[in-house]
C-alpha positions as CSV (number, residue, x, y, z in Angstrom):
1,M,0.0,0.0,0.0
2,C,1.7,3.2,-1.2
3,R,-0.3,6.3,-0.9
4,P,1.5,9.4,-2.2
5,T,1.1,12.4,0.2
6,K,1.8,16.1,-0.1
7,T,5.4,15.5,0.9
8,G,5.6,12.1,-0.8
9,T,5.0,8.6,0.4
10,K,5.8,6.9,3.6
11,S,8.7,5.2,1.8
12,G,10.1,8.6,0.9
13,R,9.2,8.7,-2.8
14,A,8.4,11.7,-4.8
15,P,4.6,12.6,-4.9
16,I,3.0,11.8,-8.3
């Protein structure tokens, strides 16, 4: 489950 947030995802990925 990877939900992109305003500052990116919990994994530290760039927001789409």
